[in-house]
C-alpha positions as CSV (number, residue, x, y, z in Angstrom):
1,M,0.0,-0.2,0.2
2,A,0.9,3.7,-1.1
3,D,2.4,5.9,2.0
4,T,2.4,3.1,4.8
5,I,4.4,0.3,6.2
6,E,4.4,-3.2,6.9
7,L,4.8,-3.9,10.0
8,K,5.7,-7.4,11.4
9,I,5.7,-7.8,15.6
10,V,7.2,-11.5,15.6
11,S,7.9,-13.7,19.0
12,L,9.7,-16.9,19.7
13,K,6.4,-18.6,19.1
14,E,4.2,-16.5,16.9
15,V,3.6,-13.6,14.3
16,V,1.8,-11.1,17.0
17,Y,1.2,-8.2,14.6
18,D,0.9,-9.1,10.5
19,D,-0.6,-5.3,9.3
20,Y,0.1,-2.4,7.3
21,V,0.3,1.4,10.1
22,D,0.5,5.0,8.8
23,S,3.8,5.1,11.5
24,V,5.2,3.5,14.2
25,T,7.1,4.4,17.8
26,L,9.8,2.5,19.2
27,P,11.6,2.2,22.4
28,T,15.7,2.4,21.2
29,K,18.5,1.8,23.9
30,V,19.1,5.4,22.5
31,G,16.3,6.8,22.6
32,E,12.2,6.6,20.6
33,I,12.3,6.9,17.4
34,T,9.3,7.3,14.8
35,V,9.6,5.3,12.2
36,L,7.0,6.6,8.8
37,P,6.7,5.6,5.3
38,H,9.9,5.5,2.8
39,H,12.8,5.8,6.0
40,A,15.4,5.3,5.7
41,P,16.9,2.2,6.3
42,L,18.3,1.4,9.5
43,I,19.4,-2.1,12.2
44,S,18.4,-1.0,16.3
45,H,19.0,-2.9,19.1
46,L,15.3,-2.8,20.8
47,A,14.8,-1.6,24.8
48,K,11.8,-2.5,27.2
49,G,9.4,0.0,26.9
50,T,6.0,0.2,24.1
51,I,5.6,0.1,20.4
52,R,3.2,2.6,19.4
53,A,1.6,1.6,16.0
54,K,-1.0,4.5,14.4
55,S,-3.2,4.0,11.7
56,A,-5.9,5.7,10.3
57,G,-5.8,8.1,14.1
58,Q,-5.7,4.8,16.7
59,Q,-2.9,3.6,18.1
60,K,-1.7,0.1,18.8
61,P,0.2,-0.3,22.0
62,F,2.5,-3.4,22.3
63,E,4.2,-3.6,26.0
64,I,8.1,-5.3,25.1
65,D,11.1,-6.2,27.3
66,G,13.6,-6.1,24.4
67,G,14.3,-7.5,20.4
68,F,15.6,-5.6,17.5
69,M,14.1,-4.3,14.8
70,E,15.0,-3.4,11.1
71,V,13.6,-1.4,8.3
72,T,14.2,-2.0,4.6
73,S,14.1,0.7,1.8
74,D,10.7,-1.0,0.2
75,S,8.7,0.3,4.2
76,R,9.0,-3.0,6.1
77,L,9.7,-2.6,9.3
78,T,10.5,-6.3,11.3
79,V,10.9,-6.4,15.2
80,L,11.7,-9.2,16.4
81,L,10.6,-10.2,20.1
82,Q,13.5,-11.0,22.5
């Protein structure tokens, strides 16, 4: 979908979330970041906190204990939970 991000949140046991969103705010080890469509490729270590996925004005929170994230050049964001 144009101008959205494909967000996939994966734990060791299951796919927790897989959908298109407008933006995602994540807790990293160096502070909070927000990923928007067409974000530069990025890999980062995630800290304990809340992932906030925003779509159509609604926010969906996900509490995490840490993990890793990868943003690809085709607006895909994958979160691997620990």
